[in-house]
C-alpha positions in Angstrom: 161.4 -47.4 60.9 160.1 -46.7 57.4 162.2 -48.8 55.0 164.5 -51.9 55.3 166.7 -53.3 52.5 168.1 -56.8 53.0 170.1 -59.1 50.8 168.8 -62.6 50.1 172.1 -64.5 49.4 172.6 -67.5 47.2 174.0 -70.8 48.5 176.0 -73.6 46.9 175.9 -77.2 48.0 179.6 -78.0 48.1 178.6 -81.6 48.0 175.3 -83.5 48.2 175.1 -87.0 49.5 171.8 -88.9 49.6 172.2 -91.2 52.6 168.8 -92.8 52.9 165.1 -92.4 52.7 162.5 -91.9 55.4 159.2 -93.8 55.6 157.3 -90.7 54.4 159.4 -90.6 51.2 161.7 -87.7 52.1 165.3 -88.3 51.4 168.0 -88.0 54.0 171.0 -85.9 53.0 174.4 -84.6 54.0 175.7 -81.4 52.5 177.5 -78.2 53.2 175.5 -75.1 52.5 178.1 -72.5 51.4 176.6 -69.0 51.5 177.6 -66.4 48.9 177.9 -62.7 48.7 175.6 -62.6 45.7 171.8 -62.9 45.5 168.4 -61.2 45.4 167.4 -58.1 47.3 164.3 -57.5 49.4 163.0 -54.1 50.3 160.1 -53.8 52.8 158.1 -50.7 53.9 155.1 -50.3 56.2 151.7 -50.7 54.6 148.1 -51.5 55.6 148.1 -54.8 53.8 150.6 -57.3 52.4 151.8 -56.2 48.9 154.4 -57.8 46.7 155.6 -56.7 43.3 155.0 -59.0 40.3 157.6 -61.6 39.6 157.6 -62.9 36.0 156.6 -66.5 35.9 155.5 -66.8 39.5 152.0 -66.4 40.8 151.8 -64.1 43.8 150.2 -66.8 46.0 153.0 -69.3 45.1 155.8 -66.8 45.9 157.7 -67.9 49.1 158.1 -64.3 50.2 154.4 -63.8 50.4 153.9 -67.2 52.0 156.6 -66.4 54.6 154.9 -63.1 55.5 151.5 -64.8 55.9 153.1 -67.5 58.0 154.7 -64.9 60.3 151.3 -63.2 60.6 149.6 -66.4 61.4 152.2 -67.4 64.0 152.2 -64.1 65.9 148.7 -62.9 65.3 149.9 -59.5 64.0 147.7 -57.6 61.6 150.6 -55.4 60.4 151.2 -55.2 56.6 154.1 -54.4 54.4 154.9 -53.3 50.9 157.6 -55.8 49.7 159.7 -55.3 46.6 161.8 -58.3 45.5 164.6 -57.8 43.0 165.5 -61.1 41.5 169.0 -62.0 40.3 169.0 -65.7 41.0 167.4 -68.1 38.5 164.4 -70.2 39.5 165.2 -73.9 39.6 168.9 -73.2 39.7 169.8 -75.0 42.9 171.0 -71.7 44.4 168.3 -71.5 47.1 166.8 -68.2 45.7 163.2 -68.8 46.8 164.3 -70.1 50.2 166.6 -67.3 50.8 164.0 -64.8 49.7 161.6 -66.3 52.3 164.2 -66.2 55.0 165.1 -62.6 54.4 161.3 -61.8 54.5 161.0 -63.5 57.9 164.1 -61.6 59.2 163.1 -58.3 57.8 159.4 -58.4 58.8 160.3 -59.6 62.3 162.4 -56.4 62.6 159.8 -54.1 60.8 156.9 -55.4 62.8 158.9 -55.4 66.1 157.9 -59.0 66.9 161.0 -59.9 68.7 161.2 -63.5 67.6 164.5 -65.3 68.0 166.2 -67.2 65.2 165.1 -70.6 66.5 161.4 -69.6 66.2 161.9 -68.0 62.8 163.8 -71.1 61.6 160.9 -73.3 62.7 158.5 -71.1 60.7 160.8 -71.3 57.8 161.0 -75.0 57.9 157.3 -75.1 57.1 158.0 -73.3 53.9 161.0 -75.5 52.7 163.9 -77.5 54.1 166.5 -75.0 52.8 164.9 -71.9 54.6 166.4 -72.5 58.1 170.0 -72.2 56.9 169.3 -68.8 55.5 167.4 -67.8 58.7 170.3 -68.9 60.9 172.7 -67.1 58.7 175.9 -69.2 58.7 177.5 -71.6 56.3 176.6 -75.0 57.7 177.0 -78.7 57.6 173.5 -80.1 57.1 171.9 -83.4 57.8 168.4 -84.9 58.0 166.3 -83.4 55.1 168.7 -80.4 55.2 167.3 -78.9 58.4 169.8 -80.3 61.0 172.5 -77.6 60.9 175.9 -77.3 62.4 177.7 -74.0 61.6 181.1 -74.4 59.9 183.7 -71.9 58.8 184.9 -72.8 55.4 188.1 -71.4 53.9 187.9 -68.3 51.7 187.0 -69.2 48.1 185.8 -67.4 45.0 183.3 -69.3 42.9 182.4 -69.3 39.2 178.7 -70.2 38.9 177.3 -71.1 35.5 173.6 -71.2 34.6 172.9 -73.6 31.7 169.5 -71.9 31.2 167.2 -74.8 31.9 164.9 -75.6 34.8 165.4 -78.8 36.8 162.4 -80.2 38.7 163.7 -81.3 42.0 160.9 -83.8 42.6 161.6 -85.6 39.4 165.3 -86.0 40.3 164.4 -87.5 43.7 161.8 -89.9 42.1 164.3 -91.3 39.6 164.9 -95.0 40.3 168.6 -94.7 39.4 169.4 -92.1 42.1 172.0 -93.1 44.6 170.3 -93.4 48.0 172.9 -95.2 50.1 176.0 -93.1 50.3 177.7 -93.8 53.6 177.5 -91.1 56.3 180.5 -88.9 56.6 181.8 -87.0 59.7 182.3 -83.3 59.8 185.9 -83.9 60.7 186.4 -85.0 57.0 186.1 -81.3 56.1 189.5 -80.7 57.8 191.3 -83.5 56.0 193.9 -82.6 53.3 192.5 -82.7 49.8 188.9 -83.1 51.1 187.4 -80.9 48.3 188.6 -83.3 45.6 186.4 -85.9 47.1 183.3 -83.8 47.0 180.5 -85.0 44.7 176.8 -84.6 44.1 174.7 -87.8 44.1 172.1 -86.1 41.9 174.6 -85.3 39.2 174.3 -88.5 37.1 170.5 -88.3 37.0 170.6 -84.6 36.1 173.2 -85.1 33.4 171.1 -87.8 31.8 167.9 -85.8 31.8 169.3 -82.4 31.0 171.8 -82.1 28.1 172.5 -78.4 28.9 173.6 -79.2 32.4 176.0 -82.0 31.1 177.5 -79.5 28.6 178.0 -76.9 31.3 179.7 -79.4 33.7 182.0 -80.5 30.9 182.9 -77.0 29.9 183.5 -75.8 33.5 185.4 -79.1 34.3 188.3 -78.0 32.2 189.1 -75.4 34.9 188.6 -77.5 38.0 186.3 -79.8 40.0 183.0 -78.8 38.5 179.9 -79.7 40.5 176.2 -79.4 40.5 174.6 -77.4 43.3 171.5 -79.0 44.8 169.6 -80.7 42.0 170.8 -78.0 39.6 170.6 -76.6 37.1 173.5 -74.4 38.1 177.0 -75.7 38.3 180.2 -74.2 39.8 183.9 -74.5 40.6 185.9 -73.0 43.4 189.0 -70.8 42.7 191.6 -69.3 45.0 191.2 -65.7 43.8 188.7 -63.3 42.3 190.9 -62.5 39.2 191.2 -66.2 38.5 187.4 -66.6 38.7 186.8 -63.6 36.5 189.2 -64.9 33.8 187.2 -68.1 33.6 183.9 -66.3 33.5 185.2 -64.1 30.6 185.6 -67.3 28.5 181.9 -68.2 29.0 179.9 -68.2 25.8 176.1 -68.1 25.1 173.7 -69.7 25.7 175.3 -70.0 29.2 175.3 -67.2 31.7 177.1 -66.9 35.0 178.5 -64.9 37.8 181.4 -64.7 40.2 180.8 -64.7 43.9 182.8 -64.9 47.1 182.0 -67.6 49.7 181.1 -66.1 53.1 180.6 -67.8 56.4 178.2 -65.1 57.8 175.2 -64.3 55.8 175.1 -60.8 54.2 171.5 -60.6 55.4 172.6 -60.9 59.0 175.4 -58.5 58.5 172.9 -56.0 57.1 170.6 -56.4 60.1 173.5 -56.1 62.5 172.6 -59.4 64.1 174.8 -62.3 65.1 173.8 -65.6 63.5 172.8 -68.5 65.7 175.7 -70.6 67.1 
């Protein structure tokens, strides 16, 4: 095995409810992580040491891909190396899970390249130490999430095409969760609500009001996209999105997008493209 290429797909938070706060300060959430067929790409090849290409604006030691590789080495004791090339398409601080997905694809790919034989449960546990969003990408299935985002129940969501708009600003997640006006007491919902008629019209993101107030660009993007449907923030932003029934409809909307905004069209998928590429079945 000399070379592996693996997608690192984006995610959307179809809704994001903040339901409480733990004693250690971490917020309790409910959300649906919707995987997309669009994202970054990771290429790995054997090498004597760990090597990663330069990513503009990110120090190598801070890059989650390199941290994931080192965590896998530490967990298994392997001395194997790899030359890793990360092709970035997803914006940093966009709420699309780019860094977390990159880390998950690194764990999946290096587990295969180094022939470590770790299962998804073990890889997800390593990933959780890197960030709460990493396990959903490791497990590789669109999921209903609770806890701090790590308690995952796979769900199959209906086929949708999404228009994703990047307002071009960076949202600091910690600042949003520190804000005193953030809603922290949304009642818990049951997964069964996802099967109720008109459920999507009730989706909301509890972080949206705070992000709107702090970031004018996000508010403007939400207002523009809202003329075409139920526009929502993903994660703590900055990216916003709407769901459409078809690719042509999504592309017609994207064609009307004007600078300084940028965006893309993507299809929602239930099984991660990373798992499809590896020929593995996601955890059930």
